[in-house]
N, C-alpha and C positions, 0 to 999 in steps of 0.2 A: 439485549433488548433493542441497548445503545445505535448496534449494528443497523439493526434495520430501520431506527427511527433515520439515523444519517442517510442510507440506500433509499428510503422516500422522499426528503430532501431531493436528493441528487436528483428521482426519478420526475419531482416537480418543477426543477426547478431547470432541467433538461427541456419538458415539454414546456416552459414558459418561453427556452429559448427558440424553438424549435416555431414559435408563432411568429417573430421576428421577422422582418422582409431582407434586410440585409448582414452577415455575420461581422462581430467588432473583427477591426482589423489585429492583426497579429503585431507585436513591437519585438523588434531582434533585440536580444541584448546589448548592452551597452560595451565596452573594452572592461569598466571599472565595474561589471555586475558578474558574479560565478558565483557559486555552490547554491545557495537557498535562495540568493537574493536575484538569480537570475531569471528570468519567465522559463516557466517548465513547458511542457507541449499541450498546454491546455486544461481545462477543465471537463473533458469531452467522458464521460462515465465511460465509453465501451473503447478508450484506446490504450494501446501496449503502453507500459512504462519503458523507459528509457535503461539505459545499463546503469546512470550514476543515480538515476532513482530509485533501482533496485537497492544497488548500494547503500542510499540513505534509510532504507528501509529496513535494509536487513541489519543497519545500526539500531535503527527503532525497536524491533524485536530483540536484539540481545538486551539492547539497557533493559526491556520490559520483563525481560527472563533471569536476569542479575539481578534484578531489586524487588524480585517478588519476597513478598513475605511472607505470607499463609497458604500459599498454593503448592502447596507438597503432595503429589502425588505421582506413582508410577509414569500415567501417563503422560503429568505434566512434566515430569523432567525427565522422560523421553524426547516431548517433542523439543523442549526446550533446548537438551544436549543435542538433538538434530541442525535446528536451526542455528546453533552457536556454533556448532565443525563445520558446517555448510555455510554460514556468512565469515569463518575466519581463512576458510580456505578459496572463498570466489564462488565456490560452486552455486550455490544456492541462488544467489543472483544471475549468474550465467546458464545455468539447465535449468531451472524449474522457472523464479521472477521474470526476467525476460520472454522466455518463452510464451507465460500465462498468464501471468499477472497484468490487471486492467485498473484505471485509474479509478476506478470504485472499489476494488479489493484492496487496493492502497488506502483510501479514504477508510474504510472500514476497520481495517488495521490500525491507522493510524487516531483510529475514532476511542480508544481505551487501554489503561497500564494495568489491564488484569489477563494474565494468561487466558485463561479459560475463552476470552472473548476474543482475543488472537487466533486460539483455536479453532473457535467457529467459525472467523471469519476464513479461514486456511483452507476449512471444509468446504466452504461453497464456488471456492475457483475452480473451474474449468478447465480441467486439466486433459480435457479429452481432445484438443486439436491440435 
């Protein structure tokens, strides 16, 4: 439910931005900025994620999977196991995330620390392209 609310907020914010006459200028990162402090590619809901953003998202997912307390089931264990393996060898970020995940998918994933919510976000990712 949180994911749907977040997606609605992103859509409304995007619609409001469409009404403005001129987009905000993008400032390149200074040499002192890096990692999480560096400006990312913007909050356009449909933009693809960068490799760096995918690596960071993979870390988020692994942390959630490793810190789950009562979420034990074959389905959850299987999904988390795949995510942990894929994050560990970098395959998930390169083969799935960079190719298919959009900013809105990452926002959905980061909106919760409940594995079932992350799994629901993952199920909405368009992998048909």
